[in-house]
TIVOVEX-23719 format. One record per residue (C-alpha): residue in three letters; x negated, y negated, z. Coordinates in steps of 0.5 Angstrom, whole numbers, plus 2048, in hexadecimal, padded with zeros to 3 digits. Example, Ala and Ser with C-alpha at 12.3 -4.5 7.8 and 13.67 -1.06 7.14 Angstrom:
BEGIN
Ala7E7809810/Ser7E580280E/
This chain:
BEGIN
Unk800800800/Unk7FE7F97FF/Unk7FE7F3804/Unk8047F0801/Unk8087F7802/Unk80F7F5805/Unk80F7F780C/Unk8127FE80E/Unk8127FE816/Unk8177F9817/Unk81B7F881D/Unk8227FB81A/Unk81E800817/Unk81B80381D/Unk822802820/Unk82680681B/Unk82180B81B/Unk82280C823/Unk82980C822/Unk82881281D/Unk823815821/Unk829815827/Unk82E818822/Unk82A81E820/Unk82781F827/Unk82E820829/Unk830825823/Unk82A829824/Unk82B82982C/Unk83282C82B/Unk830831825/Unk82C83582A/Unk830835830/Unk83883482E/Unk83883C82C/Unk83683E833/Unk83A839836/Unk84083C832/Unk83E843835/Unk83D84183C/Unk84383C83D/Unk848840838/Unk846847837/Unk845845830/Unk84484B82B/Unk83D84B827/Unk842849821/Unk845843825/Unk83F841827/Unk83C840820/Unk84283D81E/Unk842838824/Unk83B836822/Unk83C83681A/Unk84383281A/Unk83F82C81C/Unk83B82B816/Unk84282C812/Unk844826816/Unk83E822814/Unk83F82480D/Unk84782180E/Unk84481B811/Unk83F81A80B/Unk84481A806/Unk84981580A/Unk84381080B/Unk83F810804/Unk84680E801/Unk847808805/Unk841806809/Unk83F800804/Unk8467FD804/Unk8477FE80B/Unk8407FC80D/Unk83A80080F/Unk8397FD816/Unk8417FE818/Unk840805815/Unk83A80681A/Unk83E804820/Unk84480881E/Unk84080E81E/Unk83C80D824/Unk84280B828/Unk845812825/Unk83F816827/Unk83F81482E/Unk84781582F/Unk84681C82C/Unk84181E831/Unk84681C836/Unk84A822834/Unk845827836/Unk84782583D/Unk84E82883C/Unk84E82F83E/Unk85483283A/Unk852838835/Unk84E83A82F/Unk85383682A/Unk85283082D/Unk84B83182D/Unk84B832826/Unk84F82B825/Unk84A828829/Unk84482A825/Unk84882881E/Unk849821821/Unk842821823/Unk84082381D/Unk84481E819/Unk84181881D/Unk83A81A81C/Unk83C81A815/Unk83E813815/Unk839810819/Unk833814815/Unk83681280F/Unk83680B811/Unk82E80B814/Unk82C80E80D/Unk830809809/Unk82D80380E/Unk82680580D/Unk826806806/Unk8287FF806/Unk8237FD80B/Unk81D800807/Unk8197FC802/Unk81A7FF7FB/Unk8127FF7FA/Unk812804800/Unk818808800/Unk81580F800/Unk81080D806/Unk81680A80A/Unk81B80F809/Unk81581480B/Unk814811811/Unk81C810812/Unk81D817811/Unk817819816/Unk81C81781C/Unk82081D81A/Unk81A821819/Unk81881F820/Unk81F821823/Unk81E828820/Unk819829825/Unk81B82582B/Unk82382782B/Unk82282E82B/Unk81D82D831/Unk821829835/Unk82782D834/Unk824834836/Unk82183183C/Unk82782E83E/Unk82B83483E/Unk826838841/Unk825833847/Unk82C82F847/Unk833830846/Unk83682E83F/Unk83A829842/Unk834825844/Unk83282783D/Unk83882383A/Unk83681D83F/Unk82F81D83C/Unk83281D835/Unk837817837/Unk831813839/Unk82D814833/Unk83381282F/Unk83480C833/Unk82D809832/Unk82E80A82A/Unk83580682B/Unk83180082F/Unk82B80082A/Unk8307FF824/Unk8327F9827/Unk82B7F6825/Unk82B7F981E/Unk82C7F4819/Unk82F7F6812/Unk8307F480B/Unk8367F6808/Unk8387F8801/Unk8397F27FC/Unk8417F17FC/Unk8417F07F5/Unk83E7F77F3/Unk8427FA7F8/Unk8487F87F5/Unk8467FA7EE/Unk8458017F1/Unk84A8077EF/Unk8508077F2/Unk85580D7F4/Unk8548147F5/Unk84E8157F0/Unk8488197F0/Unk8448137F0/Unk8488107F6/Unk8458167FB/Unk83F8187F8/Unk8398147F4/Unk8388177ED/Unk8318157EC/Unk82F8187F3/Unk83281F7F1/Unk82D8227ED/Unk8278217F3/Unk82C8237F8/Unk82D8297F4/Unk82682A7F6/Unk8278297FD/Unk82D82E7FD/Unk8288337FB/Unk822832800/Unk827831805/Unk82B837804/Unk82483B805/Unk82283780B/Unk82883880E/Unk82683F80F/Unk82083D813/Unk824839818/Unk82A83F819/Unk826845819/Unk81E84481B/Unk820846822/Unk82384C820/Unk81D84D81B/Unk81884C821/Unk81C851826/Unk81B856820/Unk81485581F/Unk813854827/Unk81084D826/Unk81584982A/Unk81084582E/Unk80D843828/Unk813841825/Unk81483C82A/Unk80F838827/Unk811839820/Unk81583281F/Unk81082F823/Unk80B83181E/Unk81082F819/Unk81182881B/Unk80982781C/Unk808829815/Unk80E824813/Unk80C81E817/Unk80481F815/Unk80681F80D/Unk80C81A80C/Unk80881480D/Unk804816807/Unk809819803/Unk80D813803/Unk80880E801/Unk8068137FB/Unk80D8137F9/Unk80D80C7F9/Unk80680B7F5/Unk8078117F0/Unk80E8147F0/Unk8128197F3/Unk81081F7EF/Unk80981E7F2/Unk80C8207F9/Unk8128257F6/Unk80E82A7F2/Unk80982B7F8/Unk80E82B7FD/Unk8138307FA/Unk80D8357F9/Unk80B834800/Unk812835802/Unk81283C7FE/Unk80B83E801/Unk80E83D808/Unk814841807/Unk810847804/Unk80B846809/Unk81184680F/Unk81384D80B/Unk80D85080C/Unk80B84D813/Unk808853818/Unk80584F81D/Unk805848821/Unk80084481C/Unk804846816/Unk80B844819/Unk80883D81B/Unk80583C814/Unk80B83E811/Unk80E838815/Unk809833813/Unk80A83580C/Unk81183480C/Unk81182E810/Unk80C82B80A/Unk81182E805/Unk81882C807/Unk81682680C/Unk813823806/Unk819825801/Unk81E822805/Unk81B81B806/Unk81981B7FF/Unk82081D7FC/Unk823818800/Unk81F8137FE/Unk8208157F7/Unk8288157F8/Unk82780E7FA/Unk82380B7F5/Unk82780E7EF/Unk82D80A7F2/Unk82F8027F2/Unk82F7FF7F9/Unk8377FF7FA/Unk8378067F9/Unk8318087FE/Unk83780A803/Unk83A80F7FE/Unk8338127FC/Unk831813803/Unk837816804/Unk83681B7FE/Unk82F81D800/Unk83181F807/Unk838822805/Unk834827800/Unk82E828806/Unk83382A80B/Unk83782E806/Unk830832805/Unk82F83280D/Unk83683480F/Unk83883980A/Unk83283C808/Unk83184080E/Unk83884380E/Unk837846807/Unk830848809/Unk83384C80E/Unk836851809/Unk82F852806/Unk82C85380D/Unk83185980E/Unk82F85C808/Unk82785B808/Unk82385880E/Unk821851810/Unk81A85280D/Unk81D854806/Unk82284E807/Unk81C849808/Unk81884C802/Unk81F84B7FD/Unk81F844800/Unk8188437FE/Unk81A8457F7/Unk8208407F7/Unk81B83A7F9/Unk81683C7F3/Unk81C83C7EE/Unk81E8357F1/Unk8188337EE/Unk81A8337E6/Unk8218317E9/Unk81E82A7EC/Unk81A8297E5/Unk82182A7E1/Unk8258267E6/Unk8208207E8/Unk8198217E7/Unk8188207DF/Unk81C81A7E0/Unk8178177E6/Unk8138117E3/Unk80C80F7E7/Unk80D80A7EC/Unk80C8027EA/Unk8058007EC/
């Protein structure tokens, strides 16, 4: 970067990244604990516990679909406050001890609220980051989510081992209150009213999804489908391999790999182009999945975590940056919503479909097959976006 490069680490950038960290922290904290709570508190079956975990993502998808269409016309800052307020209100529902049906309702509503709030943070940060530093800026912003993948599960598991679930929910409320307070200090530039007025109206495809972001979002869907298997089944695979202790450090290694690489890959995308990051990242992710499929010891298991972090972690931030770059400012909300809808669909529905495959094969074979799927995504990326990518302006 030259000395005249526009400033990235502004007050607003730090605030919106902090709010996003809190949202993701609560998401991962509850993802690893809510199934245990459902079994302990309501005697839920395995399938019911899985549904209670997964319905949150369905709620998030619903929230994103609702939000992407109206965020720029209704107001980005206003939508953020609505999302954060609903996020807090939904958390209070966990304290109402009724039955499994009500817990499912609570998880669904909580999911909708995070879909609304996180779409707002993603849209706001896209507006805050200077155009010349979009790749680098979104890379840093996405690190707030990456950090939460390590911190959230750690806090959640620690709390369930040493405290009650009621105190866990109180802690969630505390974090959420901090996020709401931070939002009051956030200055947001709203979309151009004239451009918003010209946007398509009615129940059209382009009213809910940004068409220009769909091709790159399809790549996000494919790699998220593969990565969802790691989130959902790594614990079971570790038990099968007798590597439970090492698996406890898997996502920590994953997070470290992402945190160390993101600053460089973001700058590389801005200085060169997205292909310079995407092609290596896809091959690295494939290598990580294939290594995971053949891991027979702690070193190989953790090395696969590092490779998957370098691969998926950088694909995720790069594809988000591409989706925003392809879209005019008044459609940032829909582009962000589209990106996350496709990512959530891969993460949420992938493990459900993969479960049928596991019943016929094994965890090892599943990861090997998904490694091949990632390799097949390389030519797909070329066809959908890579061949159109131009060198960055100097």
